[in-house]
C-alpha positions as CSV (number, residue, x, y, z in Angstrom):
1,M,7.6,-25.3,4.7
2,K,11.0,-24.5,6.4
3,I,14.2,-25.5,4.6
4,I,17.8,-26.0,5.4
5,F,20.1,-25.4,2.4
6,A,23.4,-27.3,2.3
7,G,25.9,-26.3,-0.5
8,T,29.4,-25.1,-0.7
9,P,30.9,-24.1,-4.1
10,D,29.9,-21.7,-7.0
11,F,27.7,-24.5,-8.6
12,A,25.4,-24.2,-5.4
13,V,24.8,-20.4,-5.5
14,L,22.3,-20.2,-8.3
15,P,20.0,-22.7,-6.8
16,L,20.0,-21.2,-3.6
17,K,19.5,-17.6,-5.0
18,K,16.7,-19.1,-7.0
19,L,14.8,-20.7,-4.1
20,H,15.2,-17.5,-2.2
21,E,13.8,-15.6,-5.1
22,I,10.5,-17.5,-5.1
23,G,9.9,-17.0,-1.4
24,A,11.2,-20.5,-0.1
25,K,11.5,-20.2,3.7
26,I,15.1,-20.9,4.2
27,V,15.9,-20.7,7.9
28,A,19.8,-21.5,7.5
29,V,22.2,-22.5,5.1
30,V,24.8,-25.1,6.0
31,T,28.4,-25.0,4.1
32,Q,31.8,-26.1,4.6
33,I,34.5,-24.2,6.9
34,D,36.5,-21.4,5.5
35,K,39.8,-22.6,3.9
36,P,43.1,-21.4,3.1
37,Q,43.3,-20.3,-0.7
38,G,46.0,-19.3,-2.9
39,R,49.8,-19.1,-2.5
40,K,49.4,-16.9,0.8
41,G,46.9,-19.1,2.1
42,V,44.2,-16.5,2.9
43,L,41.3,-17.9,4.7
44,T,38.4,-17.7,2.3
45,P,34.6,-18.3,2.9
46,P,33.1,-20.7,0.4
47,P,31.0,-19.1,-2.3
48,V,27.6,-20.2,-0.8
49,K,28.5,-18.6,2.6
50,M,28.9,-15.4,0.7
51,A,25.7,-15.6,-1.1
52,A,23.7,-16.6,2.1
53,I,25.3,-13.4,3.9
54,E,24.2,-11.3,0.9
55,L,20.7,-12.8,1.1
56,G,20.6,-12.3,5.1
57,I,20.3,-15.9,5.7
58,P,21.9,-17.4,8.8
59,V,25.0,-19.6,8.1
60,L,26.2,-22.8,9.9
61,Q,29.7,-24.0,9.2
62,P,30.0,-27.4,11.3
63,E,33.5,-29.0,10.6
64,K,31.6,-32.4,10.7
65,I,27.7,-32.2,10.3
66,K,27.2,-35.5,11.7
67,E,28.4,-34.1,15.0
68,D,26.0,-31.1,14.9
69,V,22.8,-32.9,14.7
70,E,21.1,-31.2,17.8
71,T,21.7,-27.9,16.1
72,L,20.0,-28.9,12.9
73,R,17.1,-30.5,15.0
74,A,16.7,-27.3,16.9
75,L,15.9,-25.4,13.6
76,N,12.7,-27.5,13.1
77,A,13.0,-27.4,9.4
78,D,10.7,-29.6,7.4
79,M,13.3,-30.4,4.6
80,M,17.0,-30.1,3.7
81,I,18.0,-29.4,0.1
82,T,21.7,-30.2,-0.7
83,C,23.8,-29.3,-3.6
84,A,27.5,-30.3,-3.9
85,Y,27.7,-29.7,0.1
86,G,30.9,-32.0,0.3
87,Q,30.0,-34.1,3.5
88,I,28.3,-37.5,3.8
89,L,25.0,-37.3,5.6
90,T,24.3,-40.0,8.3
91,Q,20.9,-41.3,9.2
92,A,20.8,-39.1,12.2
93,V,21.0,-36.2,9.9
94,L,18.4,-37.4,7.6
95,D,16.0,-38.2,10.4
96,C,16.0,-34.4,11.4
97,F,13.6,-33.7,8.3
98,P,10.1,-35.1,8.1
99,K,9.9,-34.0,4.4
100,G,13.2,-35.5,3.4
101,V,16.6,-34.5,2.2
102,W,16.7,-33.7,-1.6
103,N,19.8,-33.5,-3.6
104,I,20.6,-31.4,-6.8
105,H,22.9,-33.8,-8.6
106,A,24.9,-32.6,-11.7
107,G,24.7,-35.8,-13.6
108,L,22.2,-38.7,-14.8
109,L,21.5,-41.3,-12.3
110,P,22.7,-44.1,-11.7
111,K,25.3,-43.7,-14.7
112,Y,27.2,-40.9,-13.0
113,R,27.3,-41.2,-9.1
114,G,30.0,-39.9,-7.2
115,A,32.3,-36.8,-6.9
116,S,32.8,-35.8,-10.5
117,P,29.9,-36.3,-12.7
118,I,30.4,-33.2,-14.8
119,Q,34.1,-33.8,-15.5
120,S,33.8,-37.6,-15.9
121,C,30.9,-36.9,-18.8
122,I,33.5,-34.8,-20.8
123,L,36.4,-37.1,-20.1
124,N,34.3,-40.1,-21.4
125,G,33.2,-38.2,-24.4
126,E,29.5,-38.1,-23.7
127,T,27.2,-36.1,-25.5
128,E,24.5,-35.7,-23.1
129,T,24.0,-35.1,-19.3
130,G,21.8,-33.6,-17.2
131,V,20.6,-32.6,-13.5
132,S,18.9,-35.2,-11.1
133,I,16.8,-34.1,-8.0
134,M,17.2,-37.2,-5.8
135,K,16.0,-38.3,-2.4
136,T,19.1,-38.7,-0.3
137,E,19.2,-42.0,1.4
138,L,22.4,-43.6,3.2
139,G,24.7,-44.8,0.4
140,L,26.3,-42.9,-2.4
141,D,23.7,-41.1,-4.6
142,C,21.7,-44.1,-4.4
143,G,18.3,-42.6,-3.6
144,D,15.0,-42.5,-5.8
145,V,14.8,-39.9,-8.3
146,L,12.0,-37.1,-8.4
147,C,12.9,-35.5,-11.5
148,V,15.6,-35.0,-14.2
149,E,16.4,-32.4,-16.8
150,K,18.7,-33.5,-19.7
151,T,20.9,-31.4,-21.9
152,P,23.4,-31.9,-24.7
153,I,27.0,-31.6,-24.2
154,T,28.8,-29.5,-27.2
155,Q,32.2,-30.9,-28.8
156,T,34.0,-27.9,-27.3
157,E,32.4,-27.3,-23.9
158,T,34.8,-27.2,-21.0
159,Y,34.2,-28.4,-17.7
160,G,33.7,-24.7,-16.3
161,E,31.3,-23.9,-19.3
162,L,29.2,-27.0,-18.7
163,S,29.1,-26.5,-14.8
164,D,28.1,-23.1,-15.1
165,R,25.2,-24.3,-17.7
166,L,24.3,-27.3,-15.4
167,S,24.1,-24.9,-12.3
168,Q,21.5,-22.8,-14.0
169,I,19.6,-26.0,-15.1
170,G,19.7,-27.4,-11.5
171,A,18.4,-23.8,-10.0
172,D,15.4,-24.1,-12.5
173,L,14.8,-27.7,-11.6
174,I,14.9,-27.4,-7.8
175,V,12.2,-24.7,-8.0
176,R,10.1,-27.2,-10.1
177,A,10.8,-30.0,-7.4
178,Y,10.1,-27.7,-4.5
179,E,6.7,-26.8,-5.9
180,I,6.0,-30.6,-6.4
181,L,7.1,-31.3,-2.9
182,Q,5.0,-28.7,-1.4
183,K,1.9,-30.1,-2.9
184,G,3.0,-33.5,-1.4
185,E,2.0,-35.5,-4.5
186,Y,4.7,-37.1,-6.4
187,T,6.1,-40.4,-7.7
188,L,9.8,-41.3,-7.2
189,T,11.6,-43.3,-9.7
190,P,14.0,-46.0,-8.2
191,Q,17.5,-46.2,-9.9
192,G,17.8,-49.9,-10.1
193,D,21.1,-51.7,-10.2
194,T,21.7,-51.5,-13.9
195,G,24.3,-49.1,-15.3
196,V,25.7,-48.0,-12.0
197,N,28.9,-46.2,-12.2
198,V,30.8,-44.4,-9.4
199,V,33.0,-41.6,-10.7
200,R,36.1,-40.5,-8.5
201,K,37.3,-37.3,-7.3
202,I,39.4,-35.5,-9.9
203,N,42.7,-34.2,-8.9
204,K,46.1,-33.0,-10.4
205,E,47.5,-36.4,-10.7
206,H,44.7,-37.2,-13.3
207,A,45.5,-34.1,-15.4
208,K,48.8,-35.2,-16.9
209,I,48.3,-35.5,-20.8
210,D,49.3,-38.9,-22.3
211,F,50.1,-38.3,-25.7
212,S,50.0,-42.2,-26.4
213,K,46.2,-41.5,-26.3
214,T,44.0,-40.7,-29.0
215,Q,43.1,-37.2,-30.3
216,S,39.5,-37.6,-28.9
217,E,40.8,-38.9,-25.5
218,I,43.5,-35.9,-25.2
219,V,40.9,-33.1,-26.4
220,N,38.6,-34.5,-23.9
221,L,41.1,-34.4,-21.0
222,V,41.8,-30.9,-21.7
223,R,38.3,-29.9,-21.9
224,G,37.4,-31.8,-18.6
225,M,40.2,-30.2,-16.6
226,N,39.7,-26.6,-17.7
227,P,39.6,-24.3,-15.5
228,A,40.8,-26.8,-12.8
229,P,42.8,-28.7,-11.9
230,V,44.2,-27.9,-15.6
231,A,45.6,-30.5,-18.1
232,Y,49.6,-30.4,-18.3
233,T,52.4,-31.7,-19.8
234,E,56.2,-31.3,-19.6
235,L,59.0,-29.9,-22.0
236,D,62.4,-30.3,-21.1
237,G,61.4,-30.7,-17.5
238,N,59.4,-27.6,-17.4
239,K,55.6,-27.8,-16.9
240,I,53.3,-26.5,-19.4
241,N,49.6,-26.2,-18.5
242,V,47.2,-26.9,-21.5
243,Y,43.8,-25.0,-21.4
244,L,42.5,-25.5,-24.8
245,A,43.2,-28.3,-27.5
246,E,41.7,-29.5,-30.6
247,A,42.3,-32.4,-33.0
248,A,44.6,-31.5,-35.9
249,T,44.5,-32.1,-39.5
250,L,48.0,-32.8,-40.9
251,N,49.3,-31.5,-44.3
252,D,51.7,-33.7,-46.4
253,E,54.7,-32.5,-44.9
254,E,53.5,-32.9,-41.4
255,Q,52.1,-36.3,-42.3
256,S,55.5,-37.2,-43.4
257,S,57.0,-35.9,-40.1
258,W,54.4,-37.7,-38.2
259,Q,55.8,-41.1,-39.6
260,G,59.1,-40.9,-38.1
261,A,58.2,-38.9,-34.8
262,K,57.9,-40.0,-31.4
263,I,54.7,-39.8,-29.3
264,G,54.5,-36.3,-27.9
265,E,56.9,-34.7,-30.6
266,V,56.5,-31.2,-32.1
267,L,55.6,-31.6,-35.8
268,S,55.7,-28.1,-37.1
269,D,57.9,-25.3,-36.6
270,K,55.5,-22.7,-38.3
271,P,53.7,-20.6,-35.7
272,K,50.7,-20.0,-38.2
273,R,50.1,-23.9,-38.1
274,G,49.9,-23.8,-34.4
275,L,51.6,-26.3,-31.7
276,L,51.2,-29.7,-33.3
277,V,51.9,-32.6,-31.1
278,K,52.0,-36.3,-32.3
279,C,49.6,-38.6,-30.6
280,A,48.4,-42.2,-31.1
281,D,45.9,-41.7,-34.1
282,G,47.3,-38.3,-35.5
283,A,48.2,-35.1,-33.7
284,V,46.6,-32.6,-31.3
285,K,46.9,-28.9,-31.6
286,L,47.3,-27.1,-28.3
287,T,45.8,-23.9,-28.9
288,Q,46.1,-22.0,-25.4
289,V,48.9,-22.9,-23.1
290,Q,50.8,-21.4,-20.2
291,A,54.4,-21.9,-19.0
292,A,55.4,-22.0,-15.3
293,G,55.1,-18.2,-14.4
294,G,54.0,-17.0,-17.6
295,K,50.6,-15.8,-19.2
296,R,48.2,-18.0,-21.2
297,I,49.2,-17.7,-24.8
298,S,48.3,-19.4,-28.1
299,G,50.2,-22.4,-29.4
300,G,51.6,-20.4,-32.3
301,D,52.7,-17.7,-30.0
302,F,54.4,-20.3,-27.7
303,L,56.3,-21.8,-31.0
304,N,57.1,-18.0,-32.1
305,G,58.7,-17.2,-28.8
306,R,60.9,-20.5,-29.2
307,K,59.4,-22.0,-26.2
308,A,59.1,-24.9,-28.3
309,E,60.6,-26.1,-31.4
310,K,60.0,-28.8,-34.2
311,G,61.3,-32.2,-33.1
312,Q,60.9,-31.5,-29.2
313,V,59.2,-33.9,-27.2
314,F,56.5,-33.6,-24.8
315,T,56.8,-36.2,-22.1
316,C,53.7,-38.1,-21.1
């Protein structure tokens, strides 16, 4: 059975490599075009392209896949497997594959359809997520489900850490799915219309910390934005990135300061206690921060270097 694999970011690399490892006949890899990266705008290939080159698989990079249907059809592939490819597939594209198009989706369906299932799970404080193998149909992540692998989310897991773990789960699950599909004997589970939730793409405008929120909401925001786009706040007009945070338990002196403090106010001047900031239901400790142009440092070192002082207020 001949396959075309479509994917773009790091998340899709392990599934591609795993399929290649078991001997799946991948006739081509489809990925997004090379794009400028970094301050210097260096033209950079997607991670999946680099992996495909390493594996010796031909690479296609259509700017718009819907306009390159004839190229796909000419490959005579039986099936397409997609994983975070990043383009909407039209019916003409779906019709190129007699054995269907199957998507590795990094979330549980239908609760987390859309562009940011991993981050949204963390932002919403979920304790469980998973990977779903879904038959692609017209519409957003609405196809019937072939198989699912669930996994717990730890209280400290970041977006990057969970993404890496789900990539491995997805790689193992697509191998199982591929074996099922090769046999041609399977049952699909319709998603239904109950509990449908479409999650938006996360960008920098969603990453600013609002200290009027609760401890758990702020900690989840920081986890969900690490490593990108990175949660941030501002102090005296200067942007401060926040990579790690945790709920703080205040001592009597800090609790007394909390009573009269403003939302976002620094509650302690003791570096050993860390960078404690007032929020709606207590305080959060910003445990790893980075000022513009600086290195990532602990909140205690941030205080010790007098980059913040007790009584100063981080703006929401």
